[in-house]
KEKE-3310 file (N, C-alpha, C; in steps of 0.2 Angstrom, whole numbers, plus 5000, padded with zeros to 4 digits):
npx = (5004:5002:5012:5006:5005:5004:5003:5001:5004:5015:5016:5027:5025:5033:5036:5029:5023:5018:5007:4994:4990:4990:4980:4969:4968:4965:4952:4944:4941:4929:4931:4944:4959:4967:4982:4994:5011:5024:5039:5047:5047:5057:5057:5048:5034:5039:5034:5033:5029:5017:5024:5021:5008:4998:4988:4977:4970:4964:4973:4983:4994:4996:5010:5011:5023:5024:5034:5041:5032:5023:5006:4996:4983:4974:4975:4970:4957:4953:4951:4941:4930:4914:4910:4919:4924:4934:4944:4951:4962:4960:4957:4955:4966:4975:4969:4969:4983:4986:4978:4985:4995:4988:4972:4956:4940:4935:4927:4916:4924:4929:4932:4938:4940:4930:4920:4922:4918:4904:4904:4908:4921:4935:4948:4959:4970:4979:4986:4981:4967:4968:4972:4962:4952:4957:4966:4979:4995:5002:5017:5026:5038:5045:5039:5045:5055:5064:5054:5056:5068:5078:5076:5064:5065:5064:5058:5051:5042:5034:5029:5022:5012:5005:4999:4989:4982:4978:4968:4958:4954:4950:4939:4930:4928:4921:4909:4903:4897:4885:4880:4881:4867:4863:4862:4869:4882:4884:4884:4895:4906:4905:4908:4921:4928:4926:4934:4947:4948:4949:4960:4970:4969:4973:4986:4991:4988:4997:5009:5009:5009:5021:5028:5026:5013:4996:4983:4969:4951:4941:4929:4914:4908:4895:4895:4905:4898:4887:4895:4901:4889:4885:4895:4893:4881:4884:4893:4884:4876:4885:4888:4875:4875:4885:4880:4869:4875:4882:4871:4866:4876:4877:4878:4864)
npy = (4994:5012:5025:5036:5052:5067:5082:5095:5111:5111:5115:5119:5120:5127:5136:5147:5159:5156:5149:5155:5159:5147:5140:5149:5147:5133:5134:5138:5127:5114:5100:5090:5080:5071:5066:5059:5058:5050:5048:5033:5018:5005:4997:4986:4993:5006:5021:5036:5053:5062:5069:5076:5083:5082:5091:5091:5099:5099:5106:5111:5107:5107:5105:5102:5104:5097:5096:5107:5118:5114:5109:5121:5132:5136:5126:5115:5120:5120:5106:5104:5110:5109:5112:5109:5095:5083:5070:5054:5040:5026:5035:5038:5034:5044:5056:5054:5054:5068:5074:5072:5081:5093:5096:5093:5093:5083:5086:5082:5072:5060:5043:5033:5020:5014:5015:5009:4995:4996:4998:4987:4984:4976:4977:4987:4995:5010:5010:4999:5002:5014:5009:5000:5009:5018:5012:5014:5016:5021:5027:5020:5021:5031:5029:5024:5033:5046:5057:5067:5074:5088:5095:5092:5080:5082:5071:5065:5076:5075:5062:5063:5072:5066:5055:5061:5068:5057:5050:5060:5059:5046:5046:5055:5048:5036:5042:5043:5031:5018:5012:4995:4984:4980:4965:4961:4966:4958:4945:4947:4948:4935:4927:4931:4927:4913:4911:4915:4905:4893:4896:4896:4882:4876:4880:4873:4860:4858:4859:4848:4838:4840:4834:4821:4817:4813:4825:4827:4825:4840:4850:4856:4873:4873:4863:4867:4879:4873:4866:4876:4882:4872:4871:4884:4882:4872:4879:4889:4880:4875:4887:4889:4879:4881:4893:4888:4879:4889:4896:4886:4883:4895:4904:4904)
npz = (5000:4997:5005:5017:5024:5035:5026:5029:5037:5051:5067:5080:5097:5109:5118:5131:5126:5114:5115:5116:5102:5096:5102:5099:5085:5084:5090:5080:5073:5070:5072:5078:5077:5089:5097:5108:5115:5124:5132:5128:5138:5143:5154:5165:5174:5175:5170:5160:5160:5150:5136:5124:5115:5101:5090:5077:5063:5046:5039:5047:5060:5077:5089:5105:5116:5131:5140:5139:5140:5150:5154:5148:5155:5145:5136:5143:5145:5132:5130:5138:5132:5126:5113:5103:5094:5099:5093:5096:5098:5108:5118:5131:5139:5134:5138:5152:5154:5151:5161:5172:5172:5173:5180:5173:5166:5154:5138:5125:5118:5108:5106:5094:5094:5101:5092:5080:5079:5076:5063:5057:5059:5067:5070:5080:5080:5075:5062:5056:5055:5047:5036:5032:5030:5020:5012:5013:5020:5036:5043:5057:5062:5071:5083:5095:5099:5108:5116:5124:5120:5118:5106:5093:5080:5062:5057:5068:5071:5059:5060:5072:5069:5059:5065:5073:5063:5056:5064:5064:5050:5049:5058:5051:5039:5044:5048:5036:5032:5035:5050:5058:5062:5080:5081:5069:5073:5084:5078:5070:5079:5085:5074:5072:5083:5083:5071:5076:5086:5078:5071:5081:5084:5073:5073:5084:5081:5070:5077:5085:5075:5070:5080:5078:5083:5081:5080:5091:5087:5084:5092:5084:5080:5085:5094:5103:5108:5115:5124:5132:5137:5145:5155:5161:5166:5176:5184:5189:5197:5206:5213:5219:5227:5236:5242:5248:5257:5265:5271:5279:5288:5294:5310:5321)
capx = (5000:5006:5013:5002:5008:5002:5007:5000:5009:5016:5019:5029:5023:5038:5037:5023:5020:5015:5001:4987:4989:4989:4973:4965:4967:4961:4945:4941:4940:4924:4933:4951:4962:4972:4986:5000:5017:5028:5046:5046:5050:5059:5057:5042:5033:5041:5031:5035:5023:5015:5029:5019:5001:4997:4981:4977:4965:4966:4978:4988:4994:5000:5013:5012:5029:5023:5040:5043:5027:5018:4999:4993:4976:4971:4974:4965:4950:4951:4949:4935:4925:4910:4908:4924:4924:4941:4944:4957:4962:4962:4957:4954:4973:4978:4966:4971:4990:4985:4975:4990:4998:4983:4966:4951:4934:4935:4920:4915:4930:4927:4937:4936:4940:4923:4915:4923:4914:4898:4904:4910:4929:4937:4955:4959:4976:4979:4989:4976:4961:4969:4973:4955:4948:4960:4970:4986:4998:5006:5023:5026:5045:5047:5035:5049:5060:5063:5050:5059:5074:5078:5073:5060:5068:5058:5054:5047:5036:5030:5026:5017:5006:5002:4995:4983:4978:4974:4962:4953:4952:4946:4932:4926:4926:4916:4903:4900:4894:4879:4882:4877:4862:4866:4863:4875:4888:4885:4886:4902:4911:4905:4912:4929:4930:4927:4940:4953:4949:4951:4967:4974:4969:4977:4993:4992:4988:5004:5015:5008:5011:5029:5031:5023:5007:4990:4979:4962:4946:4939:4922:4911:4906:4889:4897:4908:4893:4884:4899:4901:4883:4885:4900:4890:4875:4888:4895:4878:4874:4890:4887:4869:4876:4889:4876:4865:4879:4883:4866:4865:4882:4877:4875:4857)
capy = (5000:5018:5028:5042:5056:5073:5086:5102:5115:5108:5121:5116:5125:5125:5142:5149:5164:5153:5145:5158:5159:5140:5139:5153:5144:5127:5135:5139:5120:5110:5093:5090:5074:5072:5060:5061:5054:5050:5044:5026:5014:4998:4993:4985:4997:5013:5025:5043:5058:5064:5074:5079:5082:5084:5092:5092:5100:5096:5110:5113:5103:5110:5100:5106:5101:5098:5096:5114:5123:5111:5109:5127:5132:5137:5120:5112:5123:5118:5099:5104:5114:5104:5115:5107:5088:5080:5063:5051:5032:5024:5042:5038:5034:5050:5061:5053:5057:5075:5076:5071:5087:5098:5092:5096:5089:5083:5086:5080:5068:5054:5037:5029:5012:5012:5016:5005:4989:4997:4999:4980:4984:4974:4979:4993:4999:5015:5008:4994:5006:5018:5004:4998:5015:5022:5007:5017:5014:5026:5024:5020:5021:5035:5028:5023:5038:5050:5063:5072:5077:5095:5097:5087:5080:5083:5064:5065:5080:5072:5056:5065:5076:5061:5051:5065:5069:5050:5049:5064:5056:5039:5047:5058:5042:5032:5045:5043:5025:5016:5007:4989:4983:4976:4958:4961:4967:4952:4940:4948:4946:4928:4924:4933:4923:4907:4911:4915:4898:4889:4897:4893:4875:4874:4880:4868:4854:4858:4858:4841:4834:4840:4830:4815:4816:4815:4829:4824:4829:4846:4852:4861:4879:4872:4859:4872:4883:4868:4864:4882:4883:4867:4874:4889:4878:4868:4884:4891:4875:4875:4893:4889:4874:4885:4898:4884:4877:4894:4897:4880:4884:4902:4903:4907)
capz = (5000:4997:5012:5018:5029:5035:5022:5030:5041:5057:5071:5087:5102:5115:5122:5133:5122:5107:5116:5114:5095:5094:5104:5095:5078:5085:5091:5073:5070:5072:5074:5077:5078:5094:5100:5113:5115:5130:5132:5129:5144:5142:5160:5167:5180:5174:5165:5159:5159:5143:5134:5118:5113:5095:5089:5070:5058:5039:5036:5052:5066:5083:5093:5111:5120:5138:5144:5139:5142:5154:5151:5150:5157:5139:5133:5147:5144:5125:5130:5142:5128:5123:5107:5098:5094:5099:5091:5097:5098:5115:5120:5139:5141:5132:5143:5159:5154:5151:5167:5177:5172:5175:5180:5169:5164:5146:5135:5117:5116:5105:5105:5088:5095:5103:5086:5073:5078:5074:5056:5055:5059:5073:5071:5084:5079:5070:5056:5052:5054:5042:5030:5030:5027:5014:5008:5013:5027:5039:5046:5065:5064:5076:5089:5101:5099:5114:5115:5129:5118:5118:5100:5089:5073:5057:5057:5074:5070:5054:5063:5077:5066:5055:5070:5075:5057:5054:5068:5061:5044:5050:5061:5046:5035:5047:5048:5029:5031:5039:5056:5058:5068:5085:5079:5065:5077:5088:5073:5067:5084:5086:5069:5072:5089:5080:5067:5080:5089:5073:5069:5086:5084:5067:5075:5089:5077:5066:5082:5087:5069:5070:5085:5077:5086:5077:5084:5092:5083:5087:5092:5080:5084:5089:5100:5108:5111:5120:5130:5136:5140:5151:5160:5164:5171:5181:5188:5193:5201:5212:5217:5223:5232:5241:5245:5253:5263:5269:5275:5284:5293:5298:5317:5322)
cpx = (5004:5006:5009:5005:5005:5006:5005:5005:5009:5020:5020:5028:5028:5040:5030:5019:5017:5008:4994:4985:4987:4981:4968:4963:4963:4954:4941:4939:4934:4926:4941:4953:4967:4976:4991:5005:5021:5034:5045:5050:5051:5060:5050:5040:5035:5038:5033:5029:5023:5020:5026:5011:5000:4990:4981:4970:4967:4972:4984:4988:4999:5003:5015:5018:5028:5029:5043:5038:5022:5011:4996:4986:4972:4970:4970:4958:4948:4948:4942:4929:4921:4908:4913:4924:4932:4941:4951:4956:4964:4962:4958:4961:4976:4975:4969:4979:4990:4983:4980:4994:4994:4976:4961:4946:4933:4928:4921:4922:4928:4933:4934:4936:4934:4918:4915:4919:4907:4898:4908:4918:4930:4944:4955:4965:4976:4981:4984:4969:4962:4969:4966:4951:4950:4964:4977:4989:5002:5012:5023:5034:5048:5044:5039:5055:5059:5060:5052:5065:5073:5075:5069:5064:5062:5054:5049:5041:5031:5026:5020:5011:5002:4997:4989:4979:4974:4968:4956:4950:4948:4939:4927:4924:4921:4909:4899:4896:4889:4882:4878:4872:4866:4867:4868:4882:4890:4887:4894:4907:4911:4909:4920:4932:4931:4933:4946:4954:4951:4958:4972:4974:4973:4985:4995:4993:4995:5009:5015:5010:5018:5032:5029:5017:5001:4985:4972:4957:4944:4932:4920:4909:4899:4890:4900:4903:4889:4888:4900:4895:4882:4889:4897:4884:4879:4890:4890:4876:4879:4889:4881:4871:4880:4885:4872:4869:4881:4878:4865:4870:4882:4874:4869:4858)
cpy = (5006:5021:5034:5046:5063:5078:5094:5105:5112:5114:5118:5122:5123:5131:5145:5154:5162:5150:5148:5158:5152:5138:5143:5150:5137:5128:5137:5132:5117:5103:5093:5083:5075:5065:5063:5056:5055:5046:5037:5023:5007:4994:4992:4989:5004:5016:5033:5047:5060:5070:5078:5078:5086:5085:5094:5094:5097:5100:5112:5108:5106:5104:5104:5102:5102:5098:5103:5119:5120:5110:5116:5127:5133:5131:5115:5114:5121:5110:5099:5108:5109:5106:5112:5099:5086:5073:5060:5043:5030:5031:5043:5039:5041:5056:5060:5055:5064:5078:5076:5077:5093:5095:5097:5091:5089:5083:5085:5077:5061:5049:5033:5022:5010:5013:5011:4999:4990:4997:4992:4980:4981:4975:4986:4997:5004:5013:5004:4998:5011:5015:5002:5004:5018:5018:5011:5015:5020:5023:5025:5020:5025:5034:5028:5027:5042:5056:5068:5075:5084:5098:5091:5086:5081:5077:5063:5069:5078:5066:5058:5068:5071:5057:5055:5066:5063:5049:5054:5061:5050:5041:5050:5052:5038:5035:5045:5036:5023:5011:5001:4989:4979:4969:4957:4961:4960:4946:4940:4946:4939:4925:4925:4928:4916:4906:4911:4908:4893:4890:4895:4886:4873:4875:4875:4861:4853:4856:4851:4836:4834:4836:4823:4812:4818:4819:4826:4828:4835:4847:4857:4867:4877:4867:4863:4876:4879:4867:4870:4883:4878:4869:4879:4887:4875:4874:4887:4886:4875:4881:4892:4884:4877:4890:4894:4882:4882:4896:4892:4881:4890:4901:4907:4912)
cpz = (5000:5004:5012:5024:5029:5031:5023:5034:5048:5061:5078:5092:5108:5119:5124:5129:5116:5109:5114:5107:5093:5096:5100:5088:5079:5087:5085:5070:5073:5075:5073:5079:5084:5096:5105:5113:5122:5129:5133:5135:5142:5148:5163:5174:5179:5168:5165:5158:5152:5141:5128:5117:5106:5093:5081:5067:5051:5037:5040:5058:5071:5087:5099:5115:5127:5142:5144:5142:5147:5151:5153:5151:5150:5135:5137:5146:5137:5126:5134:5138:5124:5115:5101:5099:5094:5098:5093:5097:5105:5119:5128:5142:5140:5137:5150:5160:5155:5158:5173:5178:5175:5175:5176:5168:5157:5144:5127:5115:5114:5104:5099:5089:5098:5098:5081:5073:5075:5066:5053:5055:5066:5075:5075:5083:5074:5063:5052:5051:5048:5035:5027:5027:5021:5010:5007:5020:5030:5043:5054:5067:5069:5083:5095:5102:5106:5113:5120:5126:5118:5112:5096:5083:5068:5056:5062:5073:5065:5056:5068:5074:5062:5059:5071:5069:5055:5058:5066:5055:5045:5053:5055:5041:5038:5047:5041:5028:5036:5044:5055:5063:5074:5084:5074:5068:5081:5084:5071:5073:5085:5081:5069:5078:5087:5075:5071:5083:5084:5071:5074:5086:5078:5069:5080:5085:5073:5071:5084:5081:5069:5075:5084:5080:5082:5082:5085:5088:5087:5087:5087:5084:5088:5095:5105:5112:5117:5126:5135:5140:5146:5156:5164:5169:5177:5186:5192:5198:5207:5216:5221:5229:5238:5245:5250:5259:5268:5274:5281:5290:5297:5305:5317:5327)
residu = (MET:PRO:LEU:ALA:ALA:PHE:GLU:GLY:GLU:VAL:VAL:VAL:VAL:ASP:LYS:PRO:GLU:GLN:VAL:ALA:ASP:ALA:ILE:ALA:TYR:LEU:ARG:THR:GLN:LYS:ILE:VAL:GLY:VAL:ASP:THR:GLU:ALA:ARG:PRO:SER:PHE:GLN:ARG:GLY:ILE:HIS:TYR:PRO:THR:ALA:LEU:VAL:GLN:ILE:ALA:GLY:HIS:GLU:ARG:CYS:TYR:LEU:PHE:ARG:LEU:THR:HIS:VAL:GLY:LEU:PRO:GLN:GLU:LEU:ALA:ASP:PHE:PHE:ALA:ASP:PRO:GLU:ILE:CYS:LYS:VAL:GLY:LEU:ALA:PHE:LYS:ASP:ASP:ILE:ASN:GLY:LEU:ARG:ARG:ARG:ARG:ASN:PHE:THR:PRO:ALA:ASN:CYS:VAL:ASP:ILE:GLN:LYS:LEU:VAL:VAL:GLN:TYR:GLY:ILE:LEU:ASP:LEU:GLY:LEU:GLN:LYS:LEU:PHE:ALA:ILE:CYS:PHE:GLU:LYS:LYS:ILE:SER:LYS:THR:GLN:GLN:LEU:THR:ASN:TRP:GLU:ASN:SER:HIS:LEU:THR:PRO:GLU:GLN:ALA:ARG:TYR:ALA:SER:THR:ASP:ALA:TRP:ALA:THR:LEU:LEU:ILE:TYR:GLU:ASP:LEU:LEU:LYS:HIS:GLU:VAL:LEU:SER:PRO:GLN:GLU:VAL:THR:ASP:LEU:ILE:ARG:GLU:GLU:LYS:GLU:ARG:MET:ILE:GLU:HIS:GLN:GLN:GLN:ILE:GLN:ASP:GLN:ARG:MET:ARG:GLU:GLN:GLY:ILE:GLU:PRO:PRO:PRO:HIS:LEU:THR:PRO:GLU:GLU:ARG:ALA:ALA:HIS:GLN:ALA:GLU:LYS:LYS:ARG:GLU:ALA:ARG:LYS:ARG:LYS:ARG:GLN:ARG:GLN:GLN:ALA:ALA:LYS:LYS:ASN:LYS:PRO:SER)
# end
């Protein structure tokens, strides 16, 4: 697939005096795409604060370097403004990271991961979503670079702006299509789950054959459903038995 990238103007905000003009422009937009970046951690249990928040329209993207300007009140107020739609991916995590720098009550923030299943899409990664919607790919080569460096490289700036811009485009593309019915969504999820189970079984069968072992026969989807239903009935029965035993042993 051809490579896509944000080709508009990228403005780095790393001085407090730049914040007002940036927010003034963003308030002229009805919908913006948002993403954040933090210094990558390669040790379990260690997490770094949000270093960058990028907010994109179609023609311009602002990169707020929070390591330089903090989270200004004007920016917090922007995320709390119900009149402007902010679109992100796994947006709750991004918002929580921003709120650790300055608390605010987010408003009109849309997480496209919570929307895509209604349109028959089960992939949740930004690259896959963009490819599904536009048959183009976006680069993730700068994802694990250090976002706390004194200066952003041109490659980092383009990567960051592309991610925010991509969420905006995906959201607008979704709105052009009809959503599935609840039953269609349920059927889709069930079919995907069955496909994954079948794929895992094929992998296990191949490993057994490589060891000279003939795999046992597998249950059909209907047999698996009946087996799961029986397990749930047995679990409810055991729970009732425990509750009855507890009542009998309870001191009067």
